[in-house]
PAZAPA-4460 file (N, C-alpha, C; in steps of 0.05 Angstrom, whole numbers, plus 32768, in hexadecimal, padded with zeros to 4 digits):
% residues 151
    n_x    n_y    n_z   ca_x   ca_y   ca_z    c_x    c_y    c_z   seq   type   mol
   8200   8BBE   8813   820F   8BA6   87FD   822A   8BBB   87EB     1      X     A
   823E   8B97   87E1   8249   8BAA   87CE   823E   8B9B   87B6     2      X     A
   823D   8BA5   87A7   823F   8B9B   8786   8252   8B93   8778     3      X     A
   8246   8B76   876D   8256   8B6D   8765   8265   8B78   8759     4      X     A
   827B   8B5B   8751   8294   8B63   872F   8281   8B6B   8712     5      X     A
   826C   8B4C   871C   825C   8B50   8707   824C   8B69   86FD     6      X     A
   823B   8B64   8716   8229   8B84   8715   8232   8B98   8706     7      X     A
   824C   8B9E   8720   8255   8BB6   871A   8261   8BBC   86F6     8      X     A
   826F   8BA1   86EE   8272   8BA5   86D8   8259   8BA5   86C2     9      X     A
   8247   8B9C   86CD   8226   8BA3   86B2   8225   8BC4   86B2    10      X     A
   8226   8BD1   86CE   8220   8BEC   86CB   8234   8C02   86BF    11      X     A
   824E   8BF2   86BC   825B   8C08   86B4   825B   8BFC   8692    12      X     A
   8254   8BE7   868C   8254   8BDE   866F   8231   8BF7   8661    13      X     A
   8228   8BE5   8674   820B   8BF0   8671   8203   8C12   866F    14      X     A
   820B   8C1F   867B   820E   8C3D   868C   81F2   8C48   8690    15      X     A
   81DF   8C3E   8680   81BD   8C46   867D   81AC   8C37   8688    16      X     A
   81AC   8C47   8693   8190   8C32   86B2   8177   8C3F   86BA    17      X     A
   8164   8C34   86AF   814D   8C40   86AF   8145   8C3E   86D2    18      X     A
   8146   8C4E   86EA   8140   8C5A   86FE   8120   8C55   8700    19      X     A
   8124   8C4A   8714   80F3   8C46   8719   80F4   8C57   872D    20      X     A
   80DB   8C67   873B   80DB   8C78   8751   80BB   8C7C   8756    21      X     A
   80B2   8C83   8761   8093   8C85   8774   808F   8CA6   8775    22      X     A
   807C   8CAF   8769   807C   8CC7   876B   8062   8CCF   8784    23      X     A
   8053   8CE8   8793   8055   8CE4   87A6   8030   8CE0   87A9    24      X     A
   802C   8CDA   8789   8006   8CD0   8785   8013   8CAC   8788    25      X     A
   8022   8CA8   8788   8026   8C80   8784   8024   8C83   876B    26      X     A
   802B   8C8A   875B   8025   8C85   873E   8049   8C7B   873D    27      X     A
   8052   8C6D   872A   8070   8C64   8727   8076   8C6F   8714    28      X     A
   8093   8C74   870E   8098   8C86   86F9   80BC   8C82   86F0    29      X     A
   80CA   8C79   86DF   80D0   8C68   86D5   80DD   8C77   86C1    30      X     A
   80F9   8C87   86B9   810D   8C91   86B2   812D   8C87   86AF    31      X     A
   8130   8C91   8692   814D   8C89   868B   8166   8C91   8694    32      X     A
   817B   8C8F   869D   818D   8C9E   86A4   81AB   8C93   8698    33      X     A
   81B6   8CA1   8688   81D0   8C98   8675   81EA   8CA0   8680    34      X     A
   81EF   8CAD   869C   8203   8CB0   86A4   8208   8C9A   86BC    35      X     A
   8202   8C85   86C9   820A   8C70   86DA   822A   8C6D   86E1    36      X     A
   8235   8C6B   86F8   8250   8C69   86FB   824E   8C51   8716    37      X     A
   825E   8C44   871C   825F   8C34   8741   8272   8C43   8746    38      X     A
   825F   8C3D   876A   826B   8C46   877E   8274   8C37   878D    39      X     A
   827A   8C29   878A   8284   8C0B   879D   8264   8C04   87A9    40      X     A
   825D   8C00   87B9   8242   8BFA   87BE   8228   8C0E   87BC    41      X     A
   822E   8C17   87A3   8219   8C2C   8791   821D   8C31   8780    42      X     A
   8209   8C35   876A   8209   8C46   874B   8200   8C5B   875D    43      X     A
   820B   8C6C   8745   8206   8C8C   873E   8202   8C91   8728    44      X     A
   81EA   8CAE   8721   81EF   8CB9   8706   81EA   8CD9   870D    45      X     A
   81EA   8CE5   86F7   81F3   8D01   86F5   81D6   8D08   86F1    46      X     A
   81D6   8D19   86FD   81B7   8D24   86F7   81B7   8D3F   86E4    47      X     A
   81A9   8D3B   86D8   81B1   8D4C   86C2   818F   8D61   86B3    48      X     A
   8179   8D52   86B0   8166   8D53   86B2   8153   8D48   86BA    49      X     A
   8142   8D3A   86CF   8141   8D27   86DB   8127   8D33   86FA    50      X     A
   8123   8D4A   86F0   8108   8D4E   8709   80FC   8D4B   8710    51      X     A
   80E5   8D28   8708   80E3   8D21   8714   80E8   8D0D   8725    52      X     A
   8104   8D03   8719   8109   8CEC   8725   8111   8CFA   873D    53      X     A
   8120   8D09   874C   812D   8D1F   875E   810C   8D28   8771    54      X     A
   80FD   8D32   8765   80E1   8D36   8771   80D7   8D1A   8785    55      X     A
   80DA   8D06   8768   80C2   8CEB   8780   80ED   8CE3   8799    56      X     A
   80F1   8CEB   878D   810D   8CDC   87A6   810B   8CEA   87BB    57      X     A
   810B   8D09   87BC   8105   8D18   87CD   80F2   8D0A   87E1    58      X     A
   80DF   8CFD   87D3   80C1   8CFA   87E5   80C6   8CD7   87ED    59      X     A
   80D3   8CC6   87E4   80D1   8CB2   87E2   80F4   8CA5   87D5    60      X     A
   8106   8CA8   87E2   8126   8C9A   87DD   8125   8C7E   87CD    61      X     A
   8113   8C6D   87D4   8114   8C4D   87CB   8112   8C4F   87A9    62      X     A
   811D   8C48   879B   8124   8C3E   877E   812D   8C31   8770    63      X     A
   8131   8C1F   8766   8131   8C0D   8758   8147   8C1C   873F    64      X     A
   815D   8C07   8733   816A   8C0B   8714   816C   8BFF   8704    65      X     A
   815F   8BFB   86F2   8163   8BDE   86DF   817B   8BE8   86CE    66      X     A
   818E   8BD8   86C6   81A1   8BDE   86AF   81A5   8BBC   869F    67      X     A
   81A2   8BC2   8684   8194   8BA6   8677   81B2   8BAE   865D    68      X     A
   81C1   8B9C   8656   81CE   8B95   863C   81B5   8B8D   862F    69      X     A
   81B2   8B9F   8619   81A0   8BA2   85F9   81AA   8B8B   85F2    70      X     A
   81BC   8B83   85F4   81BF   8B62   85D7   81C6   8B49   85E3    71      X     A
   81C9   8B42   8600   81CC   8B2A   860C   81B5   8B2B   861C    72      X     A
   819E   8B44   8625   818B   8B41   8635   8191   8B37   8651    73      X     A
   81AC   8B3F   8654   81A9   8B41   866F   81B0   8B54   8685    74      X     A
   81AA   8B51   869B   81B6   8B73   86AC   81B5   8B63   86C8    75      X     A
   81AF   8B7F   86D4   81A7   8B87   86F4   8198   8BA2   86FB    76      X     A
   818D   8B8B   8713   8175   8BA6   8727   8184   8BB3   8733    77      X     A
   8188   8BC4   8747   8196   8BCD   875A   817A   8BDD   8760    78      X     A
   8180   8BDA   877F   815F   8BE9   878E   8173   8BF0   87A2    79      X     A
   8166   8C08   87B5   8172   8C12   87C7   8167   8C30   87C9    80      X     A
   8173   8C42   87E0   8162   8C57   87EE   8170   8C6A   87E2    81      X     A
   8170   8C81   87CD   8172   8C93   87B8   8182   8CAD   87D0    82      X     A
   81A9   8CB8   87C7   81AA   8CD3   87CE   81A6   8CDE   87C0    83      X     A
   81AA   8CEF   87C1   81AA   8D15   87B4   81C4   8D28   87B2    84      X     A
   81D6   8D23   87B1   81F3   8D30   87AD   81EF   8D44   87A3    85      X     A
   81EC   8D5E   87B6   81EE   8D70   87A4   8205   8D7E   8795    86      X     A
   8206   8D99   8794   8217   8DA2   877E   822D   8DB7   879D    87      X     A
   823F   8DA6   87A1   8253   8DC0   87AC   8252   8DAA   87C8    88      X     A
   8249   8D92   87C9   8252   8D85   87E8   8264   8D6C   87E2    89      X     A
   8273   8D62   87F8   8287   8D5A   87F4   8283   8D3A   87E5    90      X     A
   826D   8D30   87E7   8266   8D18   87D8   825B   8D16   87C0    91      X     A
   8253   8D2E   87B4   825E   8D3E   87A0   826E   8D3C   8788    92      X     A
   827E   8D4E   879E   8293   8D49   8794   82B1   8D3A   8792    93      X     A
   82A7   8D1F   8796   82B6   8D0D   87A0   82AD   8D01   878D    94      X     A
   8292   8CFC   8780   8298   8CEB   876D   8295   8CFF   8754    95      X     A
   828D   8D12   874E   8291   8D25   872E   82A6   8D1B   8721    96      X     A
   82BE   8D1D   872D   82D1   8D0C   8713   82CE   8D01   8701    97      X     A
   82BD   8CE4   870C   82B3   8CD6   86FC   82A3   8CD5   86E0    98      X     A
   8296   8CE9   86EC   828E   8CEE   86D7   8297   8D0A   86C0    99      X     A
   82A2   8D1E   86C7   82B5   8D24   86BC   82D0   8D1B   86A9   100      X     A
   82D9   8CFF   86AD   82ED   8CEC   86A7   82C0   8CDA   868C   101      X     A
   82B4   8CD3   8695   82A5   8CCC   867E   8292   8CD3   8676   102      X     A
   8290   8CED   867E   827C   8CFD   866B   8287   8D1A   8670   103      X     A
   82A4   8D28   8664   82A8   8D3C   865F   8297   8D5A   865A   104      X     A
   8284   8D52   863F   827E   8D5B   8635   8255   8D6A   8648   105      X     A
   8255   8D54   8654   823E   8D5A   8666   8242   8D68   867F   106      X     A
   8259   8D5A   868E   8258   8D62   86A6   8250   8D77   86B8   107      X     A
   8253   8D8C   86A4   824E   8DA9   86AC   822F   8DAB   86BB   108      X     A
   8221   8D96   86A1   81FB   8D9C   86B0   81F0   8D86   86BD   109      X     A
   820C   8D7A   86CE   81FF   8D68   86E5   81FC   8D82   8700   110      X     A
   81E0   8D7A   8708   81D3   8D88   8716   81D9   8D7E   8733   111      X     A
   81D6   8D60   8732   81D6   8D51   874D   81E4   8D3F   8741   112      X     A
   81EA   8D2C   8763   81F6   8D10   8753   81DD   8D01   875D   113      X     A
   81D4   8CF0   8755   81C1   8CDA   876C   81D2   8CC1   876F   114      X     A
   81D5   8CB8   878C   81F0   8C9E   878E   81D0   8C8F   87A0   115      X     A
   81CB   8C7B   878A   81C7   8C66   879B   81CA   8C4F   87AE   116      X     A
   81CC   8C42   87C5   81D5   8C31   87CA   81CB   8C1B   87C5   117      X     A
   81DD   8C06   87BD   81DD   8BED   87BA   81CA   8BD5   87CC   118      X     A
   81B1   8BDA   87D6   81AE   8BCD   87EF   819F   8BB0   87DB   119      X     A
   8194   8BB5   87C9   8190   8B9E   87C3   8196   8B98   87A3   120      X     A
   819F   8B84   8799   81A9   8B7E   877D   81A8   8B5F   8776   121      X     A
   8196   8B56   8759   8198   8B4A   8750   818B   8B4B   873D   122      X     A
   8199   8B35   8721   819A   8B31   870B   8186   8B2D   86F5   123      X     A
   8189   8B3D   86E1   816D   8B33   86D1   817D   8B26   86BA   124      X     A
   816F   8B16   86AF   8168   8B0A   869A   8153   8B07   8688   125      X     A
   8155   8AFD   8671   813A   8B02   865D   8139   8AE2   8655   126      X     A
   8119   8ADF   8659   8106   8AC0   865F   8119   8AAE   8647   127      X     A
   8121   8AB0   862E   812F   8AA2   8620   8143   8A92   8631   128      X     A
   8156   8A9B   8639   8165   8A94   8648   8158   8A6F   865C   129      X     A
   8144   8A7F   8663   8135   8A68   866D   8131   8A4B   8668   130      X     A
   812C   8A54   864A   812E   8A43   8636   8145   8A32   8627   131      X     A
   815A   8A3E   862F   816C   8A31   8626   8188   8A48   861C   132      X     A
   817E   8A5A   8615   818A   8A69   85FC   81A4   8A71   8601   133      X     A
   81BB   8A78   85F4   81CE   8A7D   85FA   81E1   8A9E   85FC   134      X     A
   81EC   8AAE   860F   81F5   8AC9   860D   81FC   8AC6   85EF   135      X     A
   8211   8ABD   85E5   820A   8ABB   85C1   81F8   8ABD   85B6   136      X     A
   81E4   8AAF   85AC   81C7   8AB2   85A3   81C0   8AC6   85AA   137      X     A
   81B7   8AC9   85BC   81AB   8AEB   85C4   81BC   8AFF   85BD   138      X     A
   81CC   8B00   85B7   81E4   8B19   85B1   81E0   8B1A   858D   139      X     A
   81D7   8B00   858B   81D7   8AF8   8567   81BC   8B02   8565   140      X     A
   81A8   8AF1   8569   818D   8B0B   8566   818B   8B2E   856A   141      X     A
   818A   8B33   8581   818A   8B47   858A   819E   8B61   8576   142      X     A
   81B5   8B58   856C   81C1   8B61   855B   81AF   8B66   8541   143      X     A
   81AA   8B4D   8539   8197   8B48   8523   8182   8B68   851E   144      X     A
   8177   8B62   8537   8160   8B74   8532   8165   8B89   853F   145      X     A
   8182   8B97   854E   818B   8BBC   8543   818B   8BBD   852B   146      X     A
   819D   8BAF   851F   81A0   8BAD   84F8   818A   8BB1   84E8   147      X     A
   8170   8BA7   84F7   815E   8BAB   84E2   8150   8BC9   84E9   148      X     A
   8152   8BD1   8504   8148   8BE9   8508   815B   8BFB   8505   149      X     A
   8172   8BFF   84FF   818F   8C12   84FF   81A1   8C02   84EC   150      X     A
   8196   8C07   84CD   81A3   8BFA   84B6   81B5   8C12   84B0   151      X     A
***
């Protein structure tokens, strides 16, 4: 499945994705990753310090990533079977220039690239939209909340 233009724009704008995996013991693991890019029919992140996420994906590659704009409270869910692209492989080398452009000070720390083909893509919205809230109202509300947190 190809990422829609809207889904790809959300990923590229938000960049912070929360990756959900399941460990060998069946327990869930949720880990934020801040180096996401889109790759046509997939999303990918540069693995910098994610040993548990990689270990879980090695046992069960099924995962879901959520991207949520903290102001609009809208986003996208991407579900698929992750592929771990190791340094020195053609697949890793093909994607690395995108990371070099976006994160030149972090790129040397990328140990692998985790690519997640978008087998399922679904929108995320917050319940206030069900009650008629507008995006502008949500942005104003959350800007005010963040301003209180970080004066």
